[in-house]
C-alpha positions in Angstrom: 0.1 0.0 0.0 1.1 3.6 -0.5 2.4 5.6 2.5 4.6 8.5 3.4 7.3 8.4 6.0 11.0 9.2 6.8 14.2 7.3 7.3 16.2 9.8 9.0 15.6 13.1 10.9 16.1 15.9 8.5 15.1 19.6 8.1 12.0 20.0 5.9 14.0 21.7 3.2 16.0 18.5 2.5 15.0 16.4 -0.4 14.5 13.2 1.7 12.8 14.8 4.8 9.6 12.8 3.8 9.5 10.1 1.1 6.9 8.1 -0.7 6.9 4.5 0.3 5.1 1.2 -0.8 4.7 -1.0 2.3 2.8 -4.0 3.3 -0.8 -3.5 4.4 -1.6 -4.0 8.1 -2.6 -7.5 9.4 -6.2 -8.1 10.2 -7.4 -6.2 13.3 -7.3 -8.0 16.6 -8.8 -7.0 20.0 -10.5 -3.6 19.8 -8.5 -2.5 16.9 -10.2 -1.4 13.6 -8.8 -1.2 10.1 -9.6 2.1 8.5 -9.2 3.2 5.0 -7.8 6.7 5.2 -9.4 9.3 2.9 -7.9 12.6 4.6 -5.2 13.5 7.0 -4.1 16.8 8.8 -0.8 17.9 9.9 0.0 19.2 13.5 3.0 20.6 15.3 3.5 17.1 16.8 4.2 15.6 13.2 7.0 18.1 12.6 8.6 17.6 16.1 8.6 13.8 15.8 10.0 14.0 12.2 12.9 16.4 13.5 13.8 14.4 16.6 12.7 10.7 16.6 15.2 8.6 14.7 13.2 5.7 13.2 16.1 3.2 13.2 16.2 0.7 10.4 12.6 0.7 9.3 10.9 4.0 8.1 8.6 5.8 10.4 5.0 6.5 9.2 3.7 9.7 10.6 0.2 11.1 10.9 -2.1 11.5 13.7 -5.3 13.1 12.5 -7.2 10.9 10.2 -10.7 10.6 8.6 -11.9 7.5 6.7 -14.1 4.5 6.4 -13.9 1.3 8.7 -12.9 -1.7 6.5 -12.6 -4.4 9.2 -13.0 -4.6 13.0 -11.4 -6.9 15.6 -13.4 -9.5 17.5 -13.8 -7.3 20.6 -15.2 -4.2 18.8 -18.5 -3.1 19.8 -18.6 0.7 18.8 -18.2 0.5 15.0 -18.7 -1.8 12.0 -17.4 -2.0 8.5 -18.7 0.9 6.4 -18.8 3.5 9.2 -17.3 6.9 8.5 -14.9 7.9 11.3 -12.4 10.5 12.5 -9.7 10.2 15.1 -6.2 11.2 16.2 -4.2 8.0 16.5 -1.4 7.6 19.1 2.2 8.4 19.2 3.5 4.9 19.7 2.0 3.4 16.7 2.3 3.7 12.9 0.6 6.8 11.7 -2.3 7.8 9.3 -0.2 8.8 6.3 -0.9 5.5 4.8 -3.9 4.0 2.7 -4.9 1.7 5.6 -4.4 2.2 9.4 -5.0 0.2 12.5 -6.5 2.2 15.5 -8.2 1.3 18.7 -11.9 2.0 18.5 -12.0 3.7 21.8 -10.2 6.7 20.5 -12.3 7.0 17.4 -15.5 9.1 16.8 -18.1 9.2 14.1 -17.4 11.6 11.4 -19.6 14.7 11.5 -22.2 14.1 8.7 -22.0 17.7 7.5 -18.3 17.7 7.0 -16.3 16.3 4.1 -13.4 13.8 4.9 -10.8 16.7 4.6 -12.8 19.0 6.8 -13.3 16.2 9.4 -9.6 15.3 9.3 -8.7 18.9 10.6 -10.7 18.3 13.8 -9.7 15.4 16.1 -6.4 16.1 17.6 -7.1 19.7 18.2 -10.6 19.0 19.6 -9.3 16.3 21.9 -6.6 18.6 23.2 -9.0 21.5 23.7 -11.7 19.4 25.3 -9.3 17.6 27.7 -7.4 20.8 28.5 -10.6 22.8 29.3 -12.8 20.2 31.1 -10.6 17.3 32.4 -7.4 19.3 33.3 -8.6 22.8 34.1 -11.9 21.6 35.5 -14.0 24.2 33.8 -17.6 23.4 34.5 -19.7 22.8 31.4 -22.6 25.2 31.5 -21.1 27.2 34.2 -18.1 29.7 34.9 -20.3 32.7 34.2 -18.3 36.0 35.3 -15.0 34.3 34.9 -12.4 34.8 32.2 -10.5 32.5 30.0 -7.3 33.6 28.2 -6.3 31.7 25.1 -2.7 32.1 24.2 -2.4 31.6 20.3 -6.1 31.7 19.5 -5.8 31.5 15.7 -3.9 28.1 15.7 -5.4 24.7 15.6 -5.8 24.1 19.3 -6.8 27.7 20.0 -9.3 27.6 17.4 -11.1 24.7 19.1 -10.6 26.1 22.7 -12.4 29.4 21.7 -15.4 27.5 20.1 -15.8 25.0 22.9 -15.7 27.7 25.6 -18.3 29.7 23.8 -20.5 26.7 23.0 -20.4 25.0 26.5 -19.5 27.5 29.1 -20.3 30.9 30.4 -16.7 32.1 30.2 -15.7 35.5 28.8 -13.1 34.4 26.1 -10.1 36.5 25.5 -7.9 35.2 22.6 -4.3 36.5 21.6 -3.5 37.3 18.0 -1.4 39.8 16.3 -2.2 40.0 12.5 -5.4 41.5 11.1 -6.4 38.0 9.6 -5.8 36.1 12.8 -7.6 38.7 14.9 -10.7 38.3 12.6 -10.4 34.5 12.7 -10.6 34.6 16.5 -13.6 37.0 16.5 -15.4 34.9 13.9 -15.0 31.7 16.0 -16.6 33.6 19.0 -13.8 35.3 21.1 -15.4 38.1 23.0 -12.1 40.1 23.0 -8.7 39.8 21.1 -5.4 41.1 22.5 -2.0 41.4 21.0 0.5 38.9 22.4 3.3 41.1 21.2 2.1 43.8 23.6 1.4 43.8 27.3 -1.4 41.3 27.7 -2.3 42.1 31.3 -2.6 45.9 30.6 -4.7 45.2 27.6 -7.0 43.0 29.6 -7.3 45.6 32.3 -8.3 48.2 29.6 -11.1 45.9 28.8 -12.4 45.9 32.3 -11.0 42.5 33.2 -9.3 42.0 36.5 -7.2 38.9 35.2 -7.7 35.5 33.7 -9.2 32.9 36.0 -8.1 30.3 33.4 -5.3 30.4 30.9 -5.0 28.0 28.1 -1.5 28.3 26.6 -1.8 26.7 23.1 1.8 27.6 22.0 5.2 29.1 22.8 4.9 28.6 26.7 8.4 29.8 27.5 8.1 32.9 25.4 4.8 33.9 26.9 5.4 32.7 30.4 6.2 36.1 31.9 3.0 37.6 30.3 1.0 34.6 31.7 2.3 35.1 35.3 1.2 38.8 35.1 -2.1 38.1 33.5 -3.4 35.2 35.5 -5.8 36.0 38.4 -5.0 35.1 42.0 -6.0 31.4 42.6 -6.3 31.0 38.8 -5.4 28.0 36.7 -2.8 27.7 33.8 -3.0 24.9 31.2 0.2 24.1 29.1 0.4 21.8 26.1 4.1 22.3 25.5 7.3 24.1 26.7 10.3 24.3 24.5 12.3 25.7 27.3 12.0 25.5 31.1 9.7 27.7 33.0 9.8 28.4 36.8 6.6 27.3 38.5 7.6 29.4 41.6 6.8 32.5 39.7 3.0 31.9 40.3 3.4 30.8 43.9 2.4 34.2 45.4 -0.8 34.0 43.5 -1.5 30.4 44.5 -2.0 29.5 40.9 -2.2 25.8 39.8 -0.3 24.5 36.6 -1.8 21.6 34.5 -0.4 19.7 31.5 -2.5 18.3 28.7 -1.3 15.7 26.3 -3.9 14.0 24.3 -1.8 10.9 23.7 -1.9 10.1 27.5 -5.0 8.0 27.7 -4.2 5.6 24.7 -0.4 5.7 25.4 -1.0 4.3 29.0 -4.2 2.4 28.2 -6.0 4.3 31.0 -9.3 2.9 32.2 -11.1 6.0 31.0 -9.6 5.8 27.4 -12.9 5.6 25.9 -13.6 9.1 26.9 -11.9 10.2 23.7 -14.5 8.3 21.7 -17.3 9.9 23.7 -15.8 13.5 23.4 -15.3 13.2 19.6 -18.9 12.0 19.2 -20.1 15.1 21.3 -18.0 17.4 19.1 -19.5 15.8 16.0 -22.9 16.6 17.5 -21.9 20.2 18.2 -20.6 20.6 14.6 -23.7 19.0 13.2 -25.9 21.5 15.2 -23.9 24.5 14.0 -22.6 25.3 17.5 -19.0 24.5 16.3 -17.3 24.4 13.0 -14.4 22.8 11.2 -11.0 24.7 11.1 -9.6 23.6 7.8 -8.0 26.6 6.0 -5.7 24.9 3.5 -6.2 21.7 1.4 -3.0 20.8 -0.4 -4.4 17.9 -2.4 -3.1 14.2 -2.6 -1.3 12.6 0.3 2.3 12.2 -1.0 5.7 13.2 0.1 5.8 16.5 -1.8 2.5 17.8 -0.5 3.2 16.6 3.1 6.6 18.4 2.8 4.7 21.6 2.0 2.4 21.0 4.8 5.1 20.4 7.4 6.8 23.6 6.2 3.6 25.6 6.7 3.2 24.2 10.2 6.8 24.9 11.1 6.6 28.5 9.8 4.4 29.3 12.9 2.0 31.5 11.0 -0.8 28.9 10.2 -4.3 29.9 10.8 -6.5 26.9 11.4 -5.4 23.5 10.0 -3.8 22.2 6.7 -5.1 18.9 5.3 -4.6 16.5 2.5 -6.9 14.0 1.0 -6.6 10.5 -0.8 -3.6 8.9 -2.4 
């Protein structure tokens, strides 16, 4: 079958950073695994980080986490799906990825594809939706249907994760949502997704929030560049607030928020499947809830670029776009 992978860690501008492959199809699914025919994929920052840092050894590594497609076969213990079902999901970091014609995935981290989205549109959703949902509700503990009178600050509102955080907070909570963005097009994107206010992360975030009449952020969701924005978050967070991080390219000092009694939380959407946690099926459930919100018009997909066929040349372009740091929404590819 066709696939795209890499044999050694290279900068994306090198000719063999990603290569087209012809590999054996996966074996028949066992246990709760399903075999999915991939129709579309999306590229996330984690794809580029793994490509740059994770030496695959002798066999090529197949990347890809976001995927949308059709179930072709199910393992003997599957109860959630059957062949012919249209699905979307975000895979797991310790298994072969979705940049292949056929892919094995545990049904407990798979959701039904929203009926009103195409496969490419659906492929843009899962990883960022899981990261946003788990970060808001499982880690920060924001009450669904509640938090009226409290403020959420979303650092990096126009990116893939930030785009989902804004929408979920507006659809499912009473939070006042403040997003950060700096370019005219990214500011408008955040407003279109439902942000009540947008502040410039190149300026003094705390001062801008104060000018809006906000006394500080009860919750901060840092969707990118934690170390770069750490000082601004320390200043902007309210006393007894909560900060959620999804990455940190450099160390930050937790003691900086001790005086405010602020709690720090981490979100990694791979944790549940990676450790086979007892609540792993929550990712299936939340993806189905997101599908329902999209079908009801309360949320929308975040695809902004479709680069065409799933091949090494187009995936190379997608990785370069993501690495540029200037992406609004998500970039996708479809079919082989």
